[in-house]
N, C-alpha and C positions, 0 to 999 in steps of 0.2 A: 481548639487543638490545630485545626488546619491553618487557621490564621496565623498562629504562632510559628508554625513550620515555615509558612510562605515568608514571614518576616525575616526569620532566620536565613534562608536561602537567599533573599534579596539583599540582605545586608552583606553577607558573604560574597555574593557576586558583584556587588557594587564595590567592595573593597578590592577585589581581584582586578576588576577593570581600572579602578583608580591607580593601583600599584603599577600596572602596565603603562599607564600614562604619565607616570612621574618623570621619566627621562625626557619625554617630548615636552612636558610642561616646563621642566628645568631649562631645556634648550631654548624654549620660547622666552622664558623669564630672562635668561641671561643675554638674549638676543645675539647668540653666537652661532655662525653657520657651521655645517659639518666640515667643509673644506676651507675654513678661513683662518686656520691656525698658522703657526710658524714652523719652519723645518728645523728639527733637532738634529744637528750635525754630529756625527760620531768621529772621534779622533782617527785619523788616517783612512777614512771612508771617502771614496770618490763618488761624485754623482754628476749627472748632466741634466740640463733643463732642455725640455722639448715644448715648443709653442708654435703658434701659427694656426694652420688649418688642422684642428683637433676633432676627429670624429671617431666613431667606433672602428670603422673600416681602416682609416688611415693609421690609427694606433695599433691595431691588431697586426698589419703588416709589418709596421716598424718593431714592435716588441718581439715579433716572432723571429726576426733576423737579429735583433740587438741582443736578445737573451738566449740565443741558440746554445744548445748543449755542446757544440764543438767549440765555443769560446771557453775552454777550460784551461787554465794555465796556472802556474804557481805564481806568476806575476799578478799583483793586485790590481793592474791596470784593466784586466778583463772583468773585474768584479765591481762594477759601478752601478748605483742606483739611478733610477729614472724618475725625474720630477716633472710631471705634466702641468703646465701653467696655462690656463684658459679661463675667460670669463664667461661662465655658463649660467643662464637663469635657472636650469634644472638639469640634473644628470639622470639619463635615462636608465632603465633597468640593464641594457646590454652593456653599457659603458661601466656600470657599477659591478656587473659580473666579471668584466675584464680586469677591473681593479682588484677584485677579491682573488682572482686567479693568480695574479702576481703581486700579492699583497706584500711579500717579503723584499721585493725589489723595486716597486712602483709605488709612488705617491702622487695624489692629485691636489692641486690647489686652486681654488677659485680666485684667480688673480689675473693680471695683465701685465705685460712687460713694459707697457707704456706709462706705467705709475711707478715712481721711485720707491714709494712706501711698500708696494707689493714686491718689488726687487730685492728689498731688505729683508721681507719676511722669507724669502725662498734662498736667502744667502747667495746671491748672484756672484759676489767677489770671490767665493770659495769654490765655485763649480768648475769642473773640468773643461766643459764646453757648453755652448748653447746652440741647439739644433732647431732651426726654424723650418716648418713644413709648409708647402704651397698645395693649393687646390688645383690639381691638374685638370679639373673639369670646368674651371671657372669660365664664365662667358666673356668676361673682360680680362684677358691675360695681363695686359699692362697695369690694370688696376690692382689685380692680385699681387703683381710684383712691387707696385708701389707701397702697398700695404706691408709686405714683407721688409722693404728697404727702410721704411718708417720704424719698424721694429728694431732693425739693426742700429738705427741712429739713436734710438732711446737707450738701448743697451749700452752702446759705446759712449753716449753722454754720461751714463751712470758710472761705468767702469771701462776706461779706454782699453785695458789690457785683456779684456774677455775674449776668448777664442770663440769665434762664430762660424758655424757651417749653415749656410742659407739655401734654400732651394729657390730658383727663378725659372719662370716659364719661358720668357723670350731672351735671346741672346744679346740683344741691342741694350737691354736694361742692365747689363753688367757695367756700364759706363757710370751709372749713378752711384755704385758702391765705391769707385774710385774717387769720387768727389767727396767721400766721408773723410775728414782728417785723420780719424783714429783707425781706419780701415788698414789692416796689416796684410800686405801680400804674403808675407813669410808664414803666418799662422792661420789666417781666416781663409775659408774656401766658399766659392759660389758654384753650386751644383746646377748648371743650366739644363733643364729637361729637354728643351727643343734641340740644342746642340748635340747632346749625347744621343738622343733618340734617332734623329736624322742621321748623325755620323755612324752609328751602329748599322742602320738600314743600307747607307751607302757603301760601307765596307762589305756588307753581304752582297752587294751587287758585283763586287770584284771577287769575293771569296764566299760563295753560298754557305750558309750555316754558320758563319763566324759570329753573328750576332747572338745566336744561341749559346755558343761557347763562352763568350765574354759575360753574358748575362749570369750563366751559372757559376763562373769563376768568382764574380763579385758578389754573390749571394750565398747564404749559408743554407746547404742542402744536406740531407741525410741519406746515406746510401741504404735505400730500401731494399730489403731481403726479398728477392722474388717479386712476382707481380701476379695479379689476378689471372692474366692469361697464360704466365709462364713463358712469355716470348723471349727469345734469346737477345734480340736487338734491344728490348728495353732493359735487360739486365746490363749488357754492355754500356748503354747510354747513362744509365743510372750511376753506375761506377764512376764515370767521368764527371757527371753532374755533381757528385758530391764532394768534388775537389774545390778547395779555395785557395786564395792567395795569402801567404804568410811571409813575414820578414824575420830573419834571424842573422845574427853575427856568425860569420863563418869561423871555425875552430883554426887552431895553429896548423893543423894537418893541411888544410887548403893552402896555407901560405907557404910553408916549408917544403911540402911534398908534391903538391899538384902544380902550383905555381901559376897556370894560366886558366881562363875561363873554360875552354873546351875540355880540359882534363877535368875541372871541377864539375861541369855539367854531366860528363860521361860517368864520373864516379858517383854522383847523386843519383842517377837513374839506376844504374847497375847494382850498386851496393846499398844504397839508402832507400830505394824505392820512392823518391820524390824527384820532381822536376825543377831545375834551377834555369830560370830563363832571364834574369837580370841581376845586376849588382849595383850597390851604392859605394863610391869610393870617397874617403876622406882625403882631400888634397892637403898640401903642406899649409896652405894659407887658411886652413879650417873649413873651406867650402866643400860641400858634398855634391857630388856629381852622380847622376843616375845614367847608366849604360845598359841598353837592352840588347842582349846577345852580342857583345863586343867582339869583333873579329881580330885576326892577328895584326891589322894595320892600324888598330886602335891603341892610343896609349893607355887605356883602361884594360887591356887584354890581360895583363899580369895581375894575379891576386896579391894585395898588399894587405898590411895588418889594418885592423879595424874595418875591414870590408863587410858589408851586409848584403846578404843574398835574398832574392825574391823567388819563393817556391810555390809550386802547386802541390798541395797535400791534403789529405783527408782530414787532418785536424792539427792544432798547434803542436801536439805531442810528436806527431810524425815529423813536422818541420824542425822540430828542436834536435833531431838527430845530426843535422849539420853543425850544431853549436856545440853538441857534447861529443862528437866523434873523436876518438883518441886511437892512434895506431898501435898503441902499447896494450890497450885494454878491449879494443873492439874489433880486432883484426878478423877474427874467426866467428864473431857473434852474428846472429841473425839481425836484420834491422829493428825487429820489435823488441830486442833486448838491449838496445843502446840507451844507456842513462848516464847521468853525470857520474864521473870517476873521480879519483884522488887527484889526477893530473889536471883536472879542469880548473881553471882560473878566470875569474871574471874580470874582463877588462873594460875599463872605463871608455865608452864611445863617444860620449858627449864632449863637446868643445864650446862651452859657454852658451850663448844664445843659439837655439835651433834656427837654422836658415832653411828656407824653402828649397827642396832638392830640385836642381836644374837638369835638363836632359844634357847628355854629354854632346859637344859640338866637335867637328874635325879639328885638327891640329892647327889649321890656319885661321882659327877664329880670331887670334889676337893680331893678325896681320891687318893693317889699314889699307884702305882702298887708294890712298895716295901714293903708296909704294909701287903699286902695279897699275899700269895703265889699262883701260878697258881692252878686252880681247876682241879683236876684229874677225868675225866670221859671216857666213852667208846670211843675208837678210831673210828673215822668216816672218810670217803673218803673225806670230806671237812668241813671247819670251818669258820671263819670270818677273814676279813682283819684287818689291824692295828687300824683302827678307830672303828671297831665293827659295821659299817654301812652296810656292804655288806657280802654275802656268798663268800668264797675263796676256791679254790682247787689248788693242785699243777699244774705246767704247763703241758698242754697237747698239743701234736702236732695235725696239722689239719688233718693228715693222720688217727689218731687214732679216730677222731670224725667225720670223713666222712662216710655218709651212702651210702652203695651200692644199687642202686635202682633195681639191679637184684635180690637181696635177699629180701625176704618178711620180714618185721619187724612189731612188734606190738607196735604201738604207739597211744596214745589217750590222751585227754586233754592237748594238747599241743599248742604251738604258732608257726604258719608258716609265715615266712617273705619272700616274693618275691621281689627280687632286680634286676632291669634292669640297669646293668652297664657293660661296656666294660673293656678290660685289662688295657687300658690307662686312665680310668675314675679316677678323683680324689676320695680320701676316703671321705666317708659321715659320719664317726664317729659313727659306730655301737655300741660302747661302751656305748653310751648315750641312746641306745635303750635297752641294756641288763641290765644296772645298776638298773632301777625301778623294774625290773623282778627278780632281785636277791637282793633286800633290805632285811635287817636282820630283819625287823619288820614283817616277815612271818615266820610261822613254816615250817620245813623242808619239810613236805608232801604237802605244799600248793605251792611249787616251780614247775612252769609249764616248761616242756622241750621246748627249743627253737630250731627251725630248719630253717636255711638259705638256700634259694634256688637261685643260681645264678652262675656266671662265677667264677671258682675256683681260677683263677689267681688274680682276683680282691678281693676275699674273703681272700686269703692269705695275701694281704696287710692290711687287717682289723684284721686278726686273732691275731697278737701280742698284740692288745689291749683288747682282750676278752678271751684269752686262760687260764686265771685264775678264770673263772667263771664256775659252775657246770652245767651240762646238757645242754650244748650248742653243737649243730650239724650243719653239713654243707652237702649240696646235690649239686654236680656239674651237673648243667643242666639248661634248659630254663624254666622259670615259665610258659611259655605258652604250654609246653609239658604235656599232659594229663597223660601219663605213669609216669612221675616223680611226679606229684601231687598224682596220686593214690598210688605210693609207699610210700609217706609220710603220707598216710591215712588222706588226707585232709577232709574227710567226718566226721572224729572224732575229729578234732581240735577245740579247744575253740575259736580261732580267727586266721584269715588269714589277714596279712597286705600286702598291694601291694604298694612299694615305687616307686614313678615316676623316670624316667631315668634322669640322670644329662645332663645339656646342653652341646651341642657340637658346633663345628664350622659349621657343616651342619645344625643343628636346628636354628642357628641365621639367616640363609638365607631363611628359609622356613616360612610357615604360623605359626603365634604364637597358633593358635587353635589346630596345630598337635603335640604340645610339649608333651601332655598327652596320645598320641595314644597308646603307649605300656601298660600303666596301665589301660586304658579303654578297650583295647582288652583282657587283662588278666582277668579282672573282668567279662567281659560278657562271656569269655570262661569258667570260674569256675562256674558261674550260669547256664551255658547250660548243665553241666555235669550231669550224672545219675549214681547212685550206687545201683541198683537193686540187683546186685549180691554180693556187699560187705555188705549191711545193712541187719540186722536181724529184725529190727524194722522199722516203717514207719516214724521215726523222721528225718532222713537225707537221703531219697532216691533220693532227687533232690539237685543240687548245689545251688538253690536260698535259701535253708535253711541254708547254711554255712555262719556264721558271718564274714563279711568282712569290712575292713578299707582301703579305697583307697585315696592315696595322689595325689593331683592335683597341678600342677603349675599355671594353668589358671583357674580362677573361673568359667568362663562361660561353661567350659567343664562338669560341674556338671550335666547338662541336659541328658548327654549321659549315665549315670550310671544306672538310673532307667527308663526303658521303659514304665513302668505302672503308673508313677506319672503323676500329672496335674499341674506341676510347670510352671509358666510363665517364658520364657527365659529371660525376661528383669528385673526380680526381683533380689535383692541382694542375695549373697550366703547363709547368715544366715537364710533366709526365705525359703529355699528350703528343700524338704523332705530329701534327703540323709544327709545333714548337721544337720538337726533337729533330725534325727534319730541316728546320729553319725557313720554313715557309710562311711562318706567322710570327708577328712581334707584338707584344702588348706593353703599353706604357707602364704598367704596374711593375715590371722587372727592374725599373730604375729606382724603386723604393729602397733597396737594399744599399744603394750608394751612399746614403746618409750615414749608415752604420759603418760602412766600409771605410769611408773617409775619416770617421772618428778612430777607429782602431788602427788605420794604416794611412799615415799622413802622405804617403807617395801613391795611394790608389788613383787618385783623379790625374796625377802626373802621368802614370803609366797608361791609363785609360785614354787620355788625350793623345798621347803619342801614338797609340795603336790605331785610333779611329778617326781622329780629326785632320790626318794628313800632315800634321806638323804645325799646329796652331801654337804659337808662342806668346808669353806676356808682352813682347814688343809688338806683335801684330795686334793684339787685343787693344792696345793703346792707340795704334793707328786707326783701327775700326771705330774706336770710341769717339774720335773726332767728327765722324760722320762723313768724312771725304771718300771712303771706299779704298779699295786697293789700287795702288799706284804702280808704275813701271819701274823696275829696278835696273841697275847696271849690269854688265855682263863681266864684272871683275871676278878674280879668283876667290875672293871672300865670298860672294854671293852664290857662285856656282859650286862652291864646296859645300854649302849647306844642303845640296841635294843628296850627299852621301849620309844617309840615315837609315835605320831599319824599317822594314816593311814586311807584311804578311802576304804570302802568296799561297795558292792551292795548286797543287801539282799532281799529275797522276804518277803513282807509284811504279807502274810498268815501264815508264819511259825514263826513270831517274838513274837507275843503275844498270850497267852492262858489264859483262866480264871483260878483264883486261887481257885480251888476246891479240896476237898480231896477224893472224892468217885469215881473219874474218872482217867484214865490214861492220861498221858500228850499227848499222840499221838491221843487221842479220837477227832474226828470231832465234837462231840457234844459241847465240850468246845470252839471250834472255832465259832460255831454258836451263842453261847451267846455274843460274841463280835460284830459280824457282824449284829445281829438283831437290835441293837441300832444305825445303820447308823453312824459308826465312822468317824471322820473327820481327817484331816491331823494334826491339833492341838492336838487331842487326842493322837495320836501316837507320836507326837514330845515330848510331855511332859512327857508321860510314859517312853520313851526310856531315856530321860534325867534324870529322878529322879531315876530310877531303875539301870540304867547301865552306867550313864555319856556318852551316846552317843548322838551325835549332828546330826539331819536330815539335809541334804542340799537340797534335793529334790526328784522327783519321776522319774521314767522310766516306762512310761504307754504304753500300747499297742495303736497302731496307730488307730485300729478300734474302741477303747473306748468301748469294749463289756465287760460287768461284768457278764452276764448270757448267757446260751446257749452253743452250741458247740463252740469250739476254732476256730477262723478264720484261714484259710490257710496262711494268711501273718503273719510273725513273726516280723513285724516292730514294734519299740517302739519309743516313742518321749520323749525327755528330757524336764522336767519341773522343773525349778529351783526355790526352795523355794516358793510353792504356799501359798495362804492365809490359816490361820488357820482353816477356815470353808470350806476348799476345801474337797469334799467327797473322801473317800478312795475306792478302789476296790481290790478285792481279787487277781486279777492278777498283781497288781502293784509290782514293785521293788523300793526299796528306797536306795538313797546314804547316808552313814553314816560315820561320822568322829569319830574314837574310838581309845583310847589308847591302844596300843599293850602290852599284859602281857605275856611274854614268859614263857614256862614250860620246865623245865629241868629234866632229869632223869640221876642220882639221882637230887632231888630238891636242889636248891642253896638258901642259906639264904641271899637273896638281900632284905633288909629291905627299905621300903619306909617311908617317912616323916609322922609322925602322924599328923592328923588334930586336932587342938585345938577345944574344945567343944564350941558352941556358946552361949553366955549369952542371955538367953530368955528374961531377964528382960530389955535388951537394944533393943529388937525387936520393931519395931513400931506396934501400935495397928491399925493403917490405913493400911489395905491389900485390894487390888482391889478385887471385888467380881468375876471378871472373873477368876482369879487365882485360887479360890476355886471351881469353877464350871467346870473347864475343865476336871478334873479327876473325873469322876462320878461312876467309877466302879473299884474294886481293881483287878489289873492284875500283873502277873509276866512275866517278860521278859526272854525268853529262846534264846539260840543261836544255830543256825544250823551248825553242824560240816561239814566242807568241806571234801569230799571223798578224800582218799589218792591217789596221782597221781603216777601211775606206770611208771617206766623209760622203755626205749627201751630194749626189749629182742629179739634177732635175732634168727630165726630158720634157721640153715644152709641147712637144707633139703628142705626147702620150697623156691621156686624161683617163679618168676613172668613170 
């Protein structure tokens, strides 16, 4: 009896185990892999291919931004599947869990883009775009770029019309993409990590906190309600961090009633609660031009039909208010209630083949240099390059520009860049760091001297790319050496940048948390320094008051930078104090640019215009030849290229004074008349826009949020991007402004701008929202604070350290 029961249970268990193994046996017998099938394309469904450096971390960051909930729109363009293509021997459990989490939108295929058979399986010819990711921690950056360029060649060889967005680590490797016959500059994009990273850091040297603002704008963030600590500064910061850039076609109300950009930007902030900062104009020949905050001297100042606007908004639904607004239906409605009405008519904004949007140029761009002889003026030690976008000087040797730390030098208002690199380390592309600081849309006295501290042999490899920029100096030494830092007058610098060390074979084998050890130790070393003997004032007696920007490879290491903050170690990087204050920068914030470039074809164009100092495709072709930057002529055509937008950070207290005649401009009584009425951000925004054509982007506010009483010992400030128009202003606030640079020459040059046609008042609409009339309740005049002249280095041979 017992034996029979045992046999029954044994047979039953065996059958159960065999039944569970049937699917695995069937898969083994059919010799078919789990991820080796073909993609079944649904009619009307868009999808993108993602290949290159495929890991759990890289794909988690990419999908978090690409599939963000804010990308909700009636347009099917935002509803695209993601096909991950990679040749893996095995898929780990973390990656499988990621695929199951997004199983409705994400598919994985065990394939390679180097094989035409695999490209046929994933329907490459039907995909909307191919996104190629790079390994930002690669030991050999040039080898990593070469691998991605080979992927581009394979894809273009299979389908020449495929749209490709590729990540590159080194700026100089862009030239290899230009050698590909099928590479299309109008549709394909190359996202250079080194160029954008160093450009953002350099722009933050001029405008502290700007890298944080740009990183948040081009990433998809959610407005987190409240915070664990309930801090006021965190709520204000997160509201601005949740804004993203969207593109919408302007409604007919902007064309017929508002007419110009200043009126349109004012209307968007006051009535629609969104920020309009740039427009895209379609010219008669079909060419589309991109203009960032065009002023009244620009031919793109007037709003024309089929004009597209670039907005900062919390979601695509908020940005669509500019497309649907109708003066008949939405005049008295709240912004949240603006929807498509019966008067809305979809206009076809396409004109054949889409062309790459180019930045607007001054009116004289069509004038040839042969019509106007070079302008003679006083000889200076440096001039401009062939494009007129950057300052240029004759080639200087590294020995001429090396500072001897044994000799005391007088150096102030300069930028110090600490580089941790060995002799065998690959170049990091310091030219991308210098170019924004030597842009021609700054006056000569505004150029800050740049001092690089690091290994002289490594800096010599970089020198041939930066030897034609003025006021660039080198110090051979360790950034952790306090004597070297004191010799460069670090307590008098405007900004100190600490670049994290490059990855090495030894770093690959150690704990990933230790990759930033050199940068963190250098930051803590500077903060612990004391300058009682060097300083004559109390401003910079301690190292903690020195403005710093520290680059990090690992996001979690941000908790080691500020010992006095109360950040939770488990929160995201963008919610930490160092990142919100603009004192830290992580390379991971650039991951969102791949998604932003796919969803908005002008994203990289706008980003480069704001942070690279004016790098153009023409300049990239010149640099691709390897000869470097060359001297340009001083013709009107070249000099007129200096007139382009720039971002400046100005103190609010010195911007607006009361328009009175019985008092002097510097009187504090005039300032009191403005602050007594409790001005708001909207008041300042509209005043600057009307009087100066300056567009406000946001505020840089003190962390302690104190408007009265003694100044706090902490000099921390928090970036607040595009606050609401009712947001109260404080006297201690700094404001980010986009302004058109107007160069001054001695002797003055007769460079004429295009006159603006008078507006026909009879065609103006009688329906004007009341809010537009009530915002400016006092007459104010805008004044500009002149930047003090920056003195260059003067060495006293008799003074030694």
